[in-house]
Structure formats: structure tokens, C-alpha cells
C-alpha positions as CSV (number, residue, x, y, z in Angstrom):
1,M,-22.2,-88.1,-2.3
2,Q,-24.1,-87.0,-5.0
3,E,-24.5,-90.3,-6.4
4,L,-25.0,-91.9,-2.9
5,L,-28.0,-89.6,-2.2
6,G,-29.2,-90.2,-5.8
7,L,-29.5,-86.9,-6.9
8,P,-29.7,-85.9,-10.4
9,V,-26.9,-84.5,-12.8
10,Q,-25.8,-80.8,-11.9
11,A,-27.0,-79.4,-15.2
12,S,-26.8,-75.4,-13.8
13,A,-24.3,-73.4,-12.5
14,H,-26.0,-72.8,-9.1
15,A,-26.7,-76.9,-9.1
16,A,-23.5,-77.5,-6.8
17,E,-24.3,-74.8,-4.5
18,I,-27.7,-76.4,-3.9
19,D,-26.2,-80.1,-3.5
20,R,-23.8,-78.8,-1.1
21,M,-26.5,-77.6,1.2
22,I,-28.4,-80.6,0.5
23,V,-25.1,-82.8,1.6
24,I,-24.6,-80.8,4.9
25,L,-28.0,-81.3,6.0
26,H,-28.2,-85.1,5.6
27,W,-24.7,-85.3,7.5
28,L,-26.4,-83.4,10.3
29,M,-29.6,-85.7,9.8
30,L,-27.1,-88.8,10.1
31,V,-25.4,-87.5,12.8
32,L,-28.4,-86.8,14.6
33,F,-30.2,-90.2,13.8
34,V,-27.1,-92.4,14.9
35,G,-26.5,-90.2,18.4
36,W,-29.8,-90.2,19.3
37,G,-30.3,-93.7,18.3
38,I,-27.2,-94.8,20.7
39,F,-28.6,-92.7,23.5
40,F,-31.9,-94.5,23.2
41,V,-30.4,-97.9,23.6
42,Y,-28.0,-96.6,26.4
43,T,-31.0,-95.6,28.3
44,L,-33.2,-98.7,27.7
45,I,-29.9,-100.9,29.1
46,R,-29.0,-98.0,32.0
47,F,-32.5,-97.8,33.2
48,R,-33.9,-101.1,32.7
49,A,-36.2,-102.2,35.6
50,S,-34.0,-105.2,36.9
51,A,-31.3,-102.7,37.4
52,N,-33.4,-100.1,38.9
53,P,-35.8,-101.7,41.2
54,K,-36.9,-98.6,43.0
55,A,-38.0,-95.5,41.1
56,D,-35.7,-92.1,41.1
57,Y,-37.8,-89.2,41.7
58,H,-35.2,-86.8,41.2
59,G,-34.5,-87.0,37.5
60,V,-31.9,-86.4,35.3
61,K,-29.4,-83.4,36.8
62,S,-27.0,-83.3,33.8
63,H,-27.5,-80.6,31.4
64,A,-26.0,-82.5,28.7
65,S,-29.0,-82.9,26.5
66,T,-29.7,-79.1,26.8
67,Y,-25.9,-78.2,25.3
68,L,-26.6,-80.6,22.7
69,E,-29.8,-79.3,21.6
70,V,-28.1,-75.7,21.6
71,A,-25.4,-77.1,19.6
72,V,-27.7,-78.5,16.9
73,A,-29.7,-75.1,16.9
74,L,-26.3,-73.4,16.4
75,I,-25.3,-75.7,13.2
76,E,-28.5,-74.9,11.7
77,A,-28.3,-71.3,12.1
78,V,-24.8,-71.5,10.4
79,I,-26.3,-73.4,7.5
80,L,-29.3,-71.1,7.3
81,V,-27.0,-68.1,7.6
82,A,-23.9,-69.2,5.8
83,F,-25.5,-71.1,2.9
84,A,-29.3,-71.1,2.5
85,I,-30.0,-67.2,2.7
86,P,-26.8,-66.2,0.3
87,A,-28.0,-69.1,-2.1
88,W,-31.8,-67.7,-1.8
89,T,-30.5,-63.7,-2.0
90,T,-28.5,-64.5,-5.3
91,R,-31.4,-66.0,-7.0
92,V,-33.9,-63.2,-5.9
93,N,-31.8,-60.1,-6.0
94,A,-29.0,-60.8,-8.3
95,F,-30.8,-61.0,-11.5
96,P,-28.5,-60.8,-14.7
97,P,-29.6,-57.9,-17.2
98,E,-32.1,-59.3,-19.6
99,D,-29.9,-57.9,-22.5
100,G,-27.5,-60.2,-21.4
101,A,-29.9,-62.9,-21.1
102,T,-32.6,-65.4,-22.7
103,V,-35.8,-64.3,-21.7
104,V,-38.6,-66.4,-22.0
105,H,-42.5,-66.5,-20.6
106,L,-43.5,-69.4,-19.6
107,I,-47.4,-70.0,-19.2
108,A,-48.9,-73.3,-17.2
109,K,-52.2,-74.3,-18.4
110,Q,-53.7,-77.8,-17.5
111,F,-51.9,-79.8,-18.6
112,A,-48.8,-78.1,-20.7
113,W,-46.4,-75.8,-20.7
114,H,-46.4,-72.7,-23.3
115,S,-43.0,-71.0,-24.0
116,V,-42.8,-67.5,-25.6
117,Y,-40.0,-65.7,-26.9
118,A,-39.6,-62.3,-28.0
119,G,-39.0,-62.2,-31.9
120,P,-36.2,-60.1,-33.9
121,D,-37.6,-57.0,-32.3
122,G,-37.0,-58.1,-28.7
123,R,-40.4,-57.1,-27.6
124,F,-43.2,-59.2,-26.3
125,G,-46.6,-59.1,-27.7
126,R,-49.7,-58.7,-25.4
127,R,-51.9,-61.6,-24.4
128,D,-55.5,-61.4,-24.0
129,A,-57.8,-64.4,-22.5
130,S,-60.5,-63.2,-25.0
131,L,-58.2,-64.5,-27.8
132,V,-57.8,-68.0,-26.3
133,T,-58.7,-70.4,-29.2
134,P,-58.0,-74.3,-29.6
135,T,-54.9,-73.1,-32.0
136,N,-54.1,-70.1,-29.7
137,E,-54.3,-71.6,-26.2
138,I,-52.6,-68.4,-24.2
139,G,-54.5,-65.9,-26.1
140,L,-51.3,-64.2,-28.1
141,D,-52.4,-61.6,-29.8
142,R,-50.7,-61.6,-33.5
143,S,-52.1,-58.6,-34.5
144,D,-50.0,-56.6,-32.0
145,P,-46.7,-55.4,-33.8
146,N,-44.8,-56.5,-30.8
147,G,-46.2,-60.0,-31.0
148,A,-46.4,-60.6,-34.7
149,D,-43.0,-62.3,-34.3
150,D,-43.0,-63.8,-31.3
151,I,-41.9,-67.4,-31.1
152,Y,-44.3,-69.8,-29.3
153,T,-43.9,-73.5,-28.4
154,I,-45.8,-76.2,-26.4
155,N,-44.1,-78.6,-24.2
156,Q,-40.7,-77.7,-25.5
157,L,-38.1,-75.1,-23.6
158,N,-35.0,-74.4,-26.1
159,L,-32.0,-72.8,-24.2
160,P,-28.6,-71.8,-25.0
161,V,-25.7,-73.3,-22.7
162,D,-23.5,-70.9,-20.6
163,T,-26.2,-68.0,-20.8
164,P,-28.2,-66.8,-18.1
165,V,-32.0,-67.7,-18.7
166,I,-34.7,-65.4,-17.2
167,V,-38.1,-66.9,-17.2
168,Y,-41.0,-65.2,-16.4
169,V,-43.3,-67.8,-14.8
170,S,-47.2,-67.6,-14.8
171,S,-50.6,-69.7,-14.9
172,M,-53.9,-69.2,-16.7
173,D,-55.8,-71.6,-14.5
174,V,-54.6,-73.1,-11.2
175,I,-51.4,-72.7,-9.2
176,H,-48.9,-75.1,-11.0
177,S,-45.2,-75.2,-9.9
178,F,-42.4,-75.2,-13.0
179,A,-39.5,-77.5,-11.9
180,I,-36.5,-78.6,-13.6
181,N,-34.8,-80.8,-11.1
182,S,-31.4,-81.2,-12.8
183,M,-31.1,-77.5,-12.8
184,R,-32.3,-77.4,-9.2
185,V,-35.0,-74.9,-10.3
186,K,-38.2,-74.3,-8.9
187,Q,-40.9,-71.7,-9.1
188,D,-44.6,-71.6,-8.6
189,A,-46.9,-70.7,-11.3
190,I,-50.0,-68.3,-9.8
191,P,-52.7,-67.1,-11.8
192,G,-52.7,-63.4,-12.3
193,I,-49.0,-63.1,-11.1
194,E,-45.8,-63.2,-13.5
195,T,-43.0,-64.3,-11.5
196,P,-39.3,-64.3,-12.8
197,V,-36.9,-67.1,-12.2
198,W,-33.4,-67.3,-13.4
199,F,-30.6,-69.8,-14.0
200,E,-27.7,-70.4,-16.0
201,P,-27.9,-73.8,-17.8
202,N,-24.2,-75.3,-18.0
203,M,-24.7,-78.8,-19.7
204,V,-25.9,-79.7,-23.3
205,G,-28.7,-82.0,-23.5
206,D,-32.5,-83.0,-22.8
207,F,-34.0,-82.2,-19.6
208,Q,-37.6,-82.6,-18.2
209,I,-39.9,-79.9,-17.1
210,N,-42.2,-81.4,-14.2
211,C,-44.9,-79.6,-12.7
212,S,-44.7,-80.2,-8.5
213,Q,-47.8,-79.2,-7.6
214,L,-51.1,-81.0,-7.5
215,C,-53.0,-79.2,-10.1
216,G,-55.8,-81.5,-11.2
217,L,-56.5,-85.1,-12.5
218,G,-54.0,-84.4,-15.3
219,H,-51.1,-83.2,-12.9
220,Y,-49.1,-86.8,-13.7
221,R,-48.8,-86.0,-17.3
222,M,-47.8,-82.2,-17.1
223,R,-44.1,-82.6,-18.5
224,G,-42.3,-80.6,-21.0
225,A,-38.7,-81.1,-22.7
226,V,-35.9,-78.8,-21.9
227,T,-33.1,-78.7,-24.6
228,V,-30.0,-76.9,-23.7
229,M,-28.1,-76.5,-27.0
230,S,-24.9,-74.3,-28.1
231,T,-25.5,-70.8,-29.0
232,G,-25.1,-71.4,-32.6
233,D,-27.9,-74.1,-32.6
234,F,-30.1,-71.7,-30.5
235,E,-29.9,-68.9,-32.8
236,S,-30.7,-71.2,-35.8
237,F,-33.8,-72.6,-33.8
238,L,-35.0,-68.8,-33.5
239,D,-34.1,-68.0,-37.2
240,E,-35.9,-71.2,-38.3
241,E,-39.1,-70.2,-36.0
242,T,-39.0,-66.6,-37.6
243,A,-38.8,-67.8,-40.8
244,R,-41.7,-70.3,-40.6
245,L,-43.8,-67.3,-39.0
246,A,-43.2,-65.3,-41.9
247,A,-44.2,-67.9,-44.1
248,D,-47.5,-68.5,-42.5
């Protein structure tokens, strides 16, 4: 069914749960489409002018349509209560502890994605708009002891596989929307607000970050790369970036 609907690969632990809801909703829409289509054709034939030369002003006395509408509403309520709300609750309330997760600050800015990882000290340095320059687009304060070892990448998000990831999403200008379709992840990036979103990549490979909120003339090119790698490769990436900072 996933292939039939043209859904991307399921590259996160919760992707199958999201796809299950999508499939159920499509089945419901298919049943409604076919059912109402059959009913429409039936009414065209049953109440055609040649078979009903005299108008009937009493109308339909059956309550079948009312029962059908109630049934559809109940099915939608079941989907909402049994599938959508539990999935939403897990995403919002069941955050993993940060000491067992990969924590990244992702800053959106026309028209790129800026990723910051805490260095070996495990603490993020401060950012200040007054420090923004062509080579420091997010105003990262390297003079801050907590920020001296922070790792910074542009349009490249590296993550370890089978490890929870907490991404704090924010924006430096307009509203953007952080989306990784293959991982069924989407979160608005709002100026002045740092919004956390979490997921667990379960597939090694390269994926794409998209901006799913119209954010200006360059919206179409606001894309980034997500590389999911083994834990060892991810640790090597952090070590290499730390060594590069120490050498600069």
C-alpha cells in the first residue's frame, strides 16, 4: 500500500505509525468516493424526468443518509482517538532524555539550514544577532567558553542511526518549516521561538531537508542534506570537527 500511495521510504521509528494513519484515511476516502458516486448515479436514474413526470413534494422519508453520516463521523472519531492523538502525544510529551539522545540546534535563515552541535563539553554556546557576519551567519559567540567547541554546519545534518534525536528548531528571519519527508518529520521554525521536535532515524543513508513553508523568493532552493550514519561514523565526524576547530 505504501508503494501504491507513492510514500517515501520509512526512515524513522515512527514513520510506519504515520503511514498507517494515511492508509486508513485513504481507504475511508475511497469508500466514500465510490459510495457517493454509486448513490449519485442511482439518483440520476431513479429520479429521472421520464420516470417521474410529476414532482414529489414530500421528499425522502428514509433516514439512511443520516445514519451514514453518523457512521462516517464515528469512524473519523476512532481514527482521531485511537491513532492520531496517541501519535501526537508521543511526539509532544514523550521526549527522550537529552543525555541519551543526539541534541542539535537547527536555525533556519533565508535560504539555508544551520546546524549546531554541542562540543566535547556538552554545552551550547550563546548566539547573538550583533555577531552575525558573512562568515558567522547565526552569530555564534566563539568567545563564550561553552561555544568555543560548538560544531557548526550549513545545509548538512549528520545523525547516528537507532539513536533518538532532539532538534531545537528556530528561525532568524521569517517563518520556515523544517521537514524530512522520509522520516515523517515536520516542524515550523518561528522567529523568536525555539521549538523541539524528536525522532529516531532507523535507516543509514542520505535524505533531504525541505522547507515546507513559503518563505520568500528562494524558498524553492532551501534544501539541506541529512546523513544518517553508524554510531562509530558519527563519533568520528564529531572528533574530526573538534580537531579542525582546535587547529584553527
